[in-house]
N, C-alpha and C positions, 0 to 999 in steps of 0.2 A: 104506091105502097113503099114505105121506107123500111129497109132491113138494117138493123143495127148489128154490131158485132156479137152481142150476147144472144140475139135471136139466131144467128148463124151457128154459134156454138151449141145452143140448145137443140137445134134441128139436126146437126151433123155429128154430135158427140157420140162416142161409143161407150157402152157399159162393159167393164171388164170384171171378171170373176174367176176364181180358181176352178170353179165347176158350175155347169149350168144348173145343177140341182139346187144351188143356193137361191135360185129364183123361185123355187116352189113355195117358199115362205111368204111370197107377196101375191096380191091379187093379179089377175091376168092383165088388167089395164092400169097398173100402178105407174105413176109418173115419177121417175127418179130425177131428182133435182138437187143441186148443191145448195146449202143454206145461203141466204142472201147476206152478203157482207160488203162493207164499204172498202173501196180501194184506198191505198195510202194517201193519194192526193185528195180524195173526197173526205177523209177523216180530218185532214188539215183544214179544209175549207169549213167543215162543220164546226170545228173548234174556234176558228176565226169568227164565224157568225155568232157563236155563243158568247165569245168575249165582247163583241160589239153590243149585243143585246144586254148583257149583264153590266156593262159599264155606263149605260145611259142613266141620266139622273132627271127623271121627269118632274120632280117636285118643284124645281126652280125654273123649269123651261129650258135649261141649258143641257145639251147632250154632249158628253165627252166620249169619244170613240178612240180606243187604242188600236192602232193599225199594226199588222204583222205581215211579214212576207215569208212564205214557205217555199223552199227550193226542193224539187223532187228530181231524182236522176231520170234521165230519158233512156 
């Protein structure tokens, strides 16, 4: 079984609220989860792939691909 970072965060994350009474508005087994979003490096890769697909010219059989390098801070 492989455990990824997001699985660990999902299992061990705590839910914080100013009052426990705020939880009364949700069903007993409600699954609290943050909305799925792409990380900055994933957004750049997605844009790069989109550029490659949109720059292809299938009509004459020649594909032109514009390459790009994205640097992300570590």
